[in-house]
C-alpha positions in Angstrom: 10.4 82.6 106.3 8.3 85.7 105.8 4.9 85.7 104.3 6.3 87.7 101.4 8.7 85.0 100.4 6.8 81.8 101.0 6.4 79.8 97.8 8.0 82.5 95.7 11.2 82.2 93.6 14.1 84.4 92.7 15.9 83.8 89.4 19.6 84.4 89.5 21.2 84.5 86.1 24.8 83.5 86.0 24.3 81.7 89.3 27.5 79.7 89.0 29.6 82.8 88.4 31.7 84.8 90.9 29.0 87.3 91.9 26.0 85.1 91.2 27.2 82.3 93.5 28.1 84.6 96.3 24.7 86.3 96.0 22.9 83.0 96.1 24.5 82.3 99.4 23.4 85.7 100.8 19.8 85.0 99.5 19.8 81.7 101.2 21.1 83.1 104.5 18.9 86.2 104.6 15.6 85.4 102.8 13.2 82.5 102.5 12.9 82.5 98.7 13.5 79.5 96.6 16.5 80.2 94.3 16.6 79.2 90.7 19.7 79.7 88.5 20.3 80.0 84.8 23.9 79.5 83.8 25.3 77.8 80.7 28.8 77.6 82.2 30.5 79.6 79.4 32.9 81.0 82.0 32.0 79.1 85.2 31.7 75.6 86.5 28.8 73.4 87.9 31.1 72.8 90.9 30.0 76.2 92.2 26.7 74.7 93.1 28.5 71.9 95.0 30.3 74.6 97.0 27.1 76.5 97.7 25.5 73.3 99.0 28.6 72.5 101.1 28.4 76.0 102.8 24.6 76.4 103.0 23.2 72.9 102.9 20.9 74.0 100.0 21.0 72.5 96.5 20.3 75.0 93.8 18.3 74.1 90.7 20.1 75.3 87.5 19.0 75.6 83.9 21.9 75.4 81.5 20.6 77.6 78.7 22.0 80.5 76.7 20.0 83.6 77.6 20.8 85.1 74.2 18.7 82.3 72.7 15.2 83.9 72.6 13.3 80.6 72.1 15.2 78.9 75.0 14.4 81.8 77.3 10.7 81.7 76.4 10.6 77.9 77.2 12.3 78.5 80.5 9.8 81.1 81.7 6.9 78.9 80.5 8.2 76.1 82.6 9.3 77.9 85.8 6.3 79.3 87.8 6.2 81.8 90.7 9.3 83.8 89.8 8.7 87.2 91.3 12.2 88.7 91.0 15.3 88.4 88.8 18.9 89.2 89.6 20.6 89.4 86.3 24.4 88.8 86.4 24.9 86.7 83.3 27.2 88.6 80.9 30.6 88.6 79.4 32.8 91.0 81.5 36.4 91.2 80.3 37.4 94.7 79.2 40.3 93.6 76.9 38.2 90.7 75.4 35.4 93.2 74.7 37.9 95.4 72.8 39.0 92.4 70.7 35.4 91.0 70.2 32.9 93.9 70.5 30.1 92.2 68.5 30.2 89.2 70.8 29.6 91.4 73.8 26.7 93.4 72.2 25.1 90.1 71.1 25.5 88.3 74.4 25.1 91.0 77.0 22.4 93.1 75.4 20.7 90.2 73.7 20.3 88.2 77.0 18.9 91.2 78.8 16.4 91.9 76.0 15.1 88.4 76.2 14.7 88.5 79.9 12.8 91.7 79.8 10.6 90.5 77.0 9.4 87.6 79.1 9.1 89.2 82.5 5.6 90.7 82.2 3.9 87.4 81.1 5.9 85.5 83.7 4.6 87.7 86.5 8.1 88.7 87.6 7.8 92.3 88.9 11.3 93.0 90.2 14.7 93.1 88.6 18.2 93.9 89.9 20.7 94.5 87.2 24.4 93.9 87.5 25.9 97.1 86.1 29.3 98.7 86.5 31.2 101.8 87.4 32.6 101.6 83.9 29.4 103.4 82.7 30.9 106.6 84.0 34.0 106.5 81.7 37.0 108.6 82.6 36.0 111.0 85.4 37.6 114.3 86.2 35.8 114.9 89.5 36.0 112.2 92.2 34.3 110.5 94.1 31.6 109.4 91.7 28.0 109.7 92.8 24.9 108.6 91.0 24.5 112.2 89.8 27.8 112.0 88.0 27.1 112.3 84.2 27.5 109.2 82.2 30.7 109.6 80.1 32.1 108.1 76.9 32.4 104.3 77.3 36.1 103.3 77.3 35.3 99.8 76.1 32.5 97.8 74.4 31.9 96.1 77.7 31.2 99.4 79.3 29.0 100.4 76.4 26.9 97.2 76.9 26.3 98.3 80.5 25.3 101.8 79.4 22.9 100.3 76.9 21.6 97.8 79.4 20.7 100.5 81.9 18.9 102.5 79.2 16.9 99.4 78.2 15.9 98.9 81.8 14.9 102.5 82.4 12.7 102.4 79.3 11.3 99.0 80.3 10.3 100.3 83.7 8.7 103.4 82.2 6.6 101.4 79.8 5.6 98.6 82.2 4.0 100.2 85.2 4.2 98.0 88.3 7.6 96.7 87.4 10.5 97.8 89.6 14.1 97.9 88.5 17.4 98.7 90.2 20.8 99.0 88.5 23.7 98.3 90.9 26.9 100.0 89.6 29.7 97.9 91.1 33.1 99.2 91.4 35.8 96.5 91.6 34.7 93.2 93.3 37.6 91.3 95.1 37.9 88.5 97.6 36.1 85.3 98.4 33.5 83.9 100.8 34.9 84.0 104.4 34.7 80.2 104.5 37.4 80.0 101.8 35.2 77.5 100.0 33.9 79.8 97.3 35.7 82.4 95.2 36.6 83.7 91.8 37.4 80.8 89.4 36.8 81.8 85.8 37.3 79.1 83.2 38.7 81.6 80.7 42.1 83.3 81.4 41.4 85.8 84.3 41.7 89.5 83.8 40.6 90.6 87.2 43.1 91.6 89.9 42.7 89.0 92.6 42.9 85.7 90.6 46.0 87.1 88.8 47.7 88.0 92.0 46.8 84.8 93.9 47.6 82.7 90.9 51.1 84.3 90.6 51.7 83.8 94.3 50.7 80.1 94.0 53.1 79.6 91.1 50.5 79.1 88.3 51.6 82.3 86.6 55.1 83.4 86.2 54.5 87.0 87.2 51.9 89.6 87.8 51.9 92.6 85.4 50.7 96.0 86.6 49.3 97.7 83.4 50.5 101.2 83.4 52.8 103.0 85.9 52.7 106.6 84.5 49.2 107.6 85.3 48.6 110.8 87.2 48.0 109.1 90.5 50.0 108.9 93.8 52.2 106.0 92.7 51.5 106.1 88.9 49.2 103.0 88.9 45.4 103.1 88.3 43.2 103.9 91.2 40.2 101.6 91.8 37.5 101.2 94.5 37.9 97.5 95.5 35.0 96.0 97.4 34.6 92.6 98.9 32.4 90.2 96.8 30.3 89.3 99.9 29.5 93.0 100.5 28.3 93.3 96.9 26.3 90.1 97.2 24.5 91.3 100.3 23.7 94.6 98.6 21.5 92.6 96.2 19.5 91.2 99.0 19.0 94.7 100.4 18.0 96.1 96.9 15.6 93.2 96.3 13.9 93.6 99.7 13.7 97.3 99.2 11.7 96.9 95.9 9.5 94.2 97.3 8.7 95.8 100.6 8.3 99.4 99.4 5.3 100.1 97.1 6.5 103.7 96.7 10.0 102.7 95.5 10.8 104.4 92.2 10.1 102.3 89.1 13.8 102.7 88.2 16.8 103.6 90.3 20.6 103.3 90.4 23.0 102.8 93.2 26.8 102.8 93.4 28.4 99.9 95.3 31.9 100.6 96.6 33.8 101.4 99.7 34.3 105.1 98.9 38.1 104.7 99.1 40.4 104.7 96.1 43.2 102.1 96.2 46.0 102.0 93.6 46.9 98.7 92.0 50.3 98.8 93.7 48.7 99.4 97.0 46.5 96.4 96.4 49.6 94.3 95.7 51.1 95.5 99.0 47.9 94.6 100.8 48.1 91.1 99.4 51.7 90.8 100.5 50.8 91.9 104.0 47.7 89.6 104.3 49.5 86.5 102.9 53.1 87.1 104.1 54.3 86.4 100.5 56.4 88.6 98.3 54.7 88.8 95.0 56.6 88.5 91.7 55.3 91.5 89.8 56.6 94.0 87.2 55.4 97.2 85.6 54.0 96.9 82.1 52.4 99.2 79.5 49.0 100.7 79.8 46.0 98.5 78.8 43.5 99.8 76.3 40.1 100.4 77.8 41.3 101.1 81.4 40.3 104.4 83.1 42.9 106.2 85.2 41.1 106.6 88.5 37.6 105.9 89.8 36.1 105.5 93.3 32.7 105.9 94.6 30.4 108.0 96.8 28.2 105.2 98.1 26.2 107.3 100.6 23.0 106.7 98.6 23.1 102.9 99.1 23.8 103.5 102.8 20.9 105.9 103.3 18.3 104.3 101.1 19.1 100.6 101.2 20.6 100.5 104.7 23.7 98.9 103.2 27.4 99.6 103.9 30.5 97.4 103.3 32.1 95.5 106.1 35.5 94.4 104.7 38.7 96.4 103.8 41.4 95.7 101.2 43.4 93.4 103.5 40.3 91.4 104.2 39.7 91.1 100.5 43.2 89.9 99.7 43.3 87.6 102.7 40.0 85.9 101.8 41.2 85.6 98.1 44.4 83.9 99.3 42.4 81.6 101.6 40.3 80.5 98.6 43.4 79.9 96.5 45.0 77.8 99.2 41.9 75.7 99.8 40.6 75.3 96.3 42.5 77.2 93.6 44.3 74.2 92.1 41.1 72.1 92.1 38.8 74.4 90.2 40.9 75.9 87.4 42.1 74.2 84.3 
């Protein structure tokens, strides 16, 4: 344990979620901070903390509060002392659901961030890592996407909440000198912890690629539908930059340490997190079939509103500044997701 981390806490919001739980494991492995979680289990399960404990031997303290409840957030910060940094994951994240329920997304995603920022100065928390998204870029004509790529029109209310969240954070850092903030723009998280004991297990019907593919292969879903096969891509399906969830989780450790250990770090900065390689949805299906040895029952369907045609990253800034680069490829991602499904899939989903 370093002198910097002794007796200090890091708050992880959405700690029982897919990204939050994997990041907690990376924080346990690579830092000496005490980890505190806030998660009201709206789309996750308390069993995630049992799995974290099984893998790491550490039990995480969680506060089951709604972060869009201003009074509850104020009580939380009044009761939890020594929080120096916050990694903010807690948000609704389904593109199609956001199209159907936009006001819910604005209230939940932006409201929770506003409440956190409103309490940070008084709590003495100086560092914030924000869970953002490549969706902030919109439909891009020039690839790969770098941090200098202009922010485009949001293709969904979910994407708009991330654009608004980044703007809130930038203004917060400008007005509160001494506060340091990084927005991490994820591309497409896939996979599970290498142990196969922790993975993606949303309580609501999944919309992400891996749980739909593995659930179909396991027989829980009748078929996997590829949304759109007439895009201007090499096989007609959308192109995405899939990145292993553990790679993304470790990037949060690197970003947090960068802020804490570098007094001259910018007050606000953004980083792309991806592999830098575009993979079509159909190629991801083929990678799963190769990794699992299973022929997937899939079909082509119509385009889905809110989806962009193609996007993949230039992640050289994260490599140069944070010293981070991804370790896993698409077959590793699909193989670990299938391992998680075989070990635990039928035990954690309704």
